[in-house]
Every structure is written in C-alpha cells, then in structure tokens.
N, C-alpha and C positions, 0 to 999 in steps of 0.2 A: 418285695416286701419280711423277709421274716419276723415273727414273731412267735412272741411267749404265749400262750393263754393260761389258766389254773381254774377249772374248774373240776366245782368240791375238792379244791387243796388237789387235784389230780394233774400234772402240766400235759401240754399238746401245744405241739410244735407247728405251724400253718403255716405255707407260702400264698399270699395275695401281690395278684398283680398290681404296680405303682398307682394302676389309675383305678383299679378300683377299691385302692387305700385314699385315694385324691377323691373321690365321691364321695369316699362313705363319714369320711373327715371334713365334709362341706354336708355331708346331714346331719351332724357332729354339729357343726357351728362350731372349731375347733379355727383357728386361727390359720393364716396365707401363710405357709415358706417357712410353719414351725413343727422341731420335732413335733411327729404325732403320734409316733411306733408308741409307746404308753400308752398315752391313752389309748387307740383305738385298742391297740388286746384289753383290756379292761373293760372297756366296753363288749366283747364277746368275751371276756369269761365270763360276764355275766346277760349280758343275754344265753351264749348257752347252757346254763345250768337247765336242768341238775343231771349231774356225767350218767350215759346207758350205753348203755353194749358196750365197744372196745375201742379204740381211738378213730379208724376207718369210718368210722357209724360218726362220732362225734363229727370229724371232719365232713363230713358233707351236710349234716346238721347245720354245721358254721357258715360252710358254704353255700345254704341253702334261706341263709339268717341275711347275709350281703344283698344275694339278690332280692328279695325284699326289700332295705332297707334302701336298696338305690336303684330299684328299677323303679322312677319318676320322672319323669321330660324333662319338668322342672327345672330341677335336681342336676341332671348332665349338661344343661344349655349355663346353669351358675356355673358350675364348675369350672368350662371349655370360657367363659363369660371373664374368670378374677386369674386366668393361664394368660389374655391377654395383657 
C-alpha cells in the first residue's frame, strides 16, 4: 500500500506491505474491509512528527514506529482471526 504522509507540512511517500497495513488497521480499531488508506496516512503523519533530517531518515523513523505499533502477538492473532 502506498501512502502519502504530510509531516510538518512536508510530503513523504512510503510503501508498506498489505499485511503490515492490516495489522496497523486492527491496532487502530478501523472497520474491517474498509478503505483505511487515509486513516493510516493520517496516523503515521501524526506519529512521525517532527520532521528531522531528510526523507530517508523519516522513512526509517516511520518504519520503526510501525514495528513498535504492530509487535504484539495478540494483535497478530486478532488480525488472523478477522480474515477467516
């Protein structure tokens, strides 16, 4: 999934795997089977602030945030159960 983030009014394009996007959507309690792209972009934009250094640094920062948000075994199980 490609996302267009705006961190401190600066655009940043990132691409995340659909499974990662699904896990984050579950973490945020977004409705299942809904288009969550805008909500995920808004969330990551807020959590990515403030803008520091360059785009590469910001992408790594966002990916670290994603790992922290979805690194919960209970969340993974919940995500897998909703797909069945």
